[in-house]
N, C-alpha and C positions, 0 to 999 in steps of 0.2 A: 455457723448458722447464717442463713440468708433469708431475708423477708421478701415476699413476692407479691406482686400485683399482676398475676397471670391467669389465664383461663385454665380450667381443669385439664383441657387437652394439652395445652402448652406445658403445664406442670408434669403431666404424665410423660410427654415426649422428652423433656429436658432433664428429668431426674437421672436416667441412666448415664447421660453424658456428664452431668455434674459429679456423679459418684465415681465415674471413671477418672475424672480429673482430680477430685479431692479425696477420694476414698469412700468406702461404703457407709461411713458415718456422717456423710454430708446431710445436713438437715435443712429443709425449706419450711418456713412458717408463713402464715398469712400476714400481710402488712398491718392488720389490726393488732397483732401481738408484738409489735416492735417496741423497743425501749424509747424513752423520750428523746434520747440523743445518741449519736454515734452508731446507728444501725446502717446496714447495707441493704439496699432495695434493688430488686430485679423487677423491672416493670415493662409491660407490653402496652405502650401508649396508644397504639392503633386499635387495641381491643377494649378501650375504655372511653366513655364519653368525656367531654371537656370538664364537666362538673365532677365526675368521679376522679379524673386525673388530679384535679386541684385538691380534692379531699385527701387522696392518698399522699400527695406531696406535703400537705399541711399537717399530716397526722403525727409527724415526728421531725426532729432536727437531724435529718439524715447526714451521714458522713459521705456517703457515696450512693449515687443513683445510676444504675446501668439500664439503658434502653435496649429492648430487643430489636428496635428498628434501626435502619441504616441512617435515617435522618433524625435531626433534633428539632425540626420545625414544630413539633408538638409542644415545645417548651418556650415560655417567654423568658428569654435570656436576660432581658433588661431587669427583670425582677428576681433573677436567680441569685442566691447567696454565693459569693465568690469562694467561700471556704468549703462549699459542698461540691465534691467532685461529681461531674456529670460526664458519662461516657456513653458511646453508642456502639452498635454492632457494625463496625466499619468495614469488615472484609468478608463476612460469611456469605453474603449474597452476591459477591462479585462474579463468581462463575456462572450462575444462571442468568444474571442480568447481561453479562457479556455474550452469552450464548443466544439469548433472545435478540439482542441487537444485531449479532452476526446473521441470525436467521432472517431478520427483517431486511437487512441489506441485500442478502442473497436472493430472497424472494422478490424484492423489487427489481434486482438486476435481471432475473429470469421470469418476470411477470408476463411476458408475451409467449412463454412456453419454453420448457426445458428441452435439451437435446433429445432425451429419450422419448419425448412425446411425438417426435417426428417419425414418420414411417420411412423405412429405407427403401426408396424407389429406384435406387441405382441399378442399371443393367450390368451384366457381367463385364468386367474390364477387358478391353482388347489388349493384346500384347504391347501395343505402342502407346497406350493412354494411361495417365495416372489414375489410381483408384479414388483419390480425394483431391480434385482440382481446387485451386484457390477460388474463394467465393462460394464454397458450399455452405448450405444452411447451418446455423448454429441454434436453431430453436427460437430465434428472435431475441436472445439475451446476449449481453455483452460480457458479463462476468466481472470479477473484481480486479483482475490483472490490469493495472494501469488506472483504475478508478481513483478519483480524488475523494478522500474521506476525512472529514474533520471530527475529532473527538473533543467535545467540550467538557472538561473536567479531568483531572489527572489523579484520581484516587485509585482504589483497588479495581474498580470497574474499568475506568479509562485505560489504565496501564495494561490490564489483561487483554482488553479488546484491541488496543493499538498493536500489541504484539502479534495477535492472531491475524489481524488484517494485513499487517506488514508481511507476515509469512506467506499470505496468499497473493502477494504482489500488489496490494493497494498502495497508493501514495498517501501516507497518513500525515495530517497536520494536527497538532495539539493546541487548543485554545486555552491559554493560561495567562495569569496576570504578569508574571515575569519569567524569562527563560531560565532553563537549568543547563549550566555548562556541561558539555559532554553527552547530552541527550541524543539517542540515535534517531529521534523523530524531529521533523520540522516543527517549530513552535511559533506562535503568534499571539499578540495581545490585541490584535485588530479584528473587530467584528466583521468588517467588510471582507477581509482576507479569509476569515473562517467560513463565511457564507458563500464564498466562491468555490463551490465544491459540488460533487455529485451526491454526496450523502453527508448529513450532519447528525451525529449521535449526541444527545444531551444527557450527560451523566454528572450533573452538578447538584449541590445541595440547594434547597430553597432558603435564601437569606434575604435580608433587606437589600443587599447589593445585587442579588441575582433575580429578584422578582421582575418579571417582564424584561429580562435582559434582551431577549429576542422580541423586540416590540415591532409595531407596524412599520416604522422607518427602517429598521434593520432588515426585516423580512422582505420589504420592498426592494432592497438592494441585492437580494440573494440571486445567485445564478439561476436563470430559468430552468425548471426541471429538477431543482434541488429536492432531495428526499430527506425529510426531517424525521428522525426517530427519537422519541422521548421515553426514557426509562426512569426518569427521576420524579419531578413534580410538575404538574400542569402549569402552575403559575409562573414558571420560568419563561414560558412562551405566551405571547399575546394570542389567546385562542381565537378571538373574534377575527383578528387579522389573518391568522393562519387559515381559518375556515374560508374566508373570502378568497384568498389566493389559491387555495386548493379547488375551490368551486370554479375558478376561471381556468384551471389546468396549468397554472404557472408553477405551482409547487405540489409535491406529494408528501404524505405523512403516514407514519406508523406510530400510533399512540397507545401506550399502556396506561397512561394517566390522563384524566380530563377534569375540567371544572364545570359542574360538580360531578361526583361519581355516585351512581351511574348518571349518564346524560339523560335529559328528558327524552321521551319516546320519539318526538318529532324533531329532535335537534338535527340540523343539516349534516353534521359530521357522521351521523349514523348511515346516511344514504349516499354520500359522495363516492364515486368510483375511484377517486384519487386518494382515498383515506382508508387505512385499515385500523381497526380498534381491537383492543383486548382489555379484559376487565381487571386491570392492576394485578396481573399474575406473573409478570416477567421475573420476579424474584423466586418463583416456585421451582423446585426440582425434587428429585427423590430424597435429597439429603438436607433440604433447607428449613423444614418446619422448626427444628430444634437446634439449628446450627448456631444460633446466637449464644448458646451455652459455651461454645468453643471460644468465642471472642471474650466473653465474660471471664472464663477461666484463664485466658492469656493475660488479661489485665490484672486479675487477682494475683497470678504468679509474678507478674512484674512488680506489683506493689509489695508483695511478700519478700521478694528477693532484695528489693531496694531498702526495705525496712531493716534488714540485717545490719546495715551500716549507717542507717539514717540517724541524725542527731535528734534529740527530743524536740518536739514542736511546741514552742511557748504559746502560740495562739490556740492550740488544741487544749492545753492545760488550763488556759485562762477562759476558754469558751468564747474567744473573740471571733466576730464574724468578719473582721477586716484582715485581709491576707495580702501583704505587699508582694507576694510571689505569684499572685493570680495572673494568668496570661491574658492580656488585653490588647496586644498588638494586632494591627489589622491583618486580615488574610481571608481567603475564601477556599473552601474545600469541597470534596465530592460526597453524594448520597448513596446519597447514596453514596461513591467513593473516591480517590486521591492519591512538585517533586521533591520534598525533603524525605529522605529514606527514614523509615521507622527502625530504631535499633532492634537487634535480634532479641527475642524474648523466649522464655521457655515454651515448648509446645504443650498445648492442653493435653492432660493425661500423663505428662511426665512429672516425676517428683521434683520438687524444688529442694536442692541440697541444703541441709541444715534447717529446714523449716517444717516443724511438726504440723500435722493436719488436725484440726479440732475434732475430737472424738465425742460427738453427741448423736446418739442414735435418733432416727426419725420415727416418732411414735406413730404406729399404725400404718407405716408405709413399707411395703415389702421390698426387700433388696433384690434386684434382678439377679437371676442365677448367672447370667453371662453379661458382664458390663459391656456397654456399647462404647467402643473407642472413640475418643474425640478426634475428629479429622480436621487438621488445620487447612485453611484456604490460603493458597499462596498469594503473596503480594499485598502490601498495604502501605500507603504513604500519603502524603498530603497534597491535594490538588491545588493548582493555582489558576485563577481566572482573571481576565483583564479587567474588569469593570470596577465599580466603586469598592473601596477596601472596607470590609466589615468583618467582625469576628466570625470565624468559620467553624461549623460543627465538625468535630473530630480531628482538627488540625493542630498539632503541637506548635505553637508560635512563641518564641522567646518573649518574656514580659519586659516592658519598659519599667525601670525601677521607680518606685514611688518616691516623691520628694523627701529627701533626708533619710531614706531607708536603704541600707546596702542590700543589693540583690545579686550578689556574686553567684549564688547557686540557683537562681531562677531558671536559666536555660536547662540546667541539668535536671531540675525537678520536673519540668514540663515535658522535655523531649523524650523522657523514658516512658511516658504513659501513652500507650497506643489508644486510639479511639477517643482522645480527650476532646471535649467540647469547650473552647474558650468562651467566656473569661474565667472558667472555673479552674481550680488547682487541686493538687492531690495531697497537701500537707496533712489536713485533718483526717483524710481517708487513710493515709499511711498509718497514722496513729491508731485508727480504728481497726485496721487489718492487723497491726502489731498486737493489739489487745486480743483479737479473736484467735491469734496464733499462740497466745500465752497459755500454758497449762492452767486449767481451772477457770478460764474465762470463756464466755460464749457470747 
């Protein structure tokens, strides 16, 4: 049984996927019916007002809260109890976000006209002349081959996008806090180097360390003609400075996110010829509306599998809110998404060996005749970014041991939970999932 704070539409769309992953007896109940402690909450933070989000989160002492969003900036992590697991949908939007960014880059490259828009005015070739001499028109576009593209953020979005851009011949540079040995891509922690490019794609989470990462000073040092694509959060970029630089023609931008959303009717970004805007739809695709259920099922399966050999959790039994294994080491990750590889986990929809599925029928909810299979989205890991080190949403970071407390298993505990939002940990959540998987418990 899972308690939900979702819209009716998200409930309708996600139920077939959850039943495909957990079996037809999977039951979703409203958050108002949750037990006082140890419940599991599936919440769509972007569908709730700030006041309602606070009400939902205060309504019980949750063991685990999973967000349907790719980012965790809806949550005040400074006030979050460390023994309540917080996870996010870290990979399910990677494909559409990468596709949007690729489309934005290609559209900018061919903004003066695509080759097929040219009329073929060539005369019949003479026997001694080449049919396509050097210098023939290309529609006014340069294309991606040889273009310098910086990807800021090394999560699921950044990794997928970098792979595609590289395959098309672009020279890809990854902006991250620390390099990863053996990476096939150039890496930098220097903002100046990152901004010396033809295109910059922002695919970072919004944290204290990334807010206005691309500020007025940084943007002022960017290569003239840089095209900035933002598929993450508007506050990562100084929007006023970007507006001014785009107004002068020094920079170009494709923005799926703005501050505020939507922009005021007369905001200059709406009318600048150097700027393209979309209404925060980069994450949308045929398969995206309920894809968060796949990430949730993956994390559930990970917790369930690890519970089979997990030792009892003393803090869960004692009801303690202090958890020496909480991950509070510094790090920055992607929104949206993120290079520490995430360990292999069961694919949503596949049975977890030796783990029974709770058999509680959902009252009043019809079981779909044909279950919709859960489709995993490839790739997920942890992004790194150069700037101030802060706890990062969705990045498993080994915990520093608390004074006087042995923490020999802390890295093992945190590293196996995909989508983890530090500084939370999974110990009490594991106990809760173990209880849900015990016959007779719900």
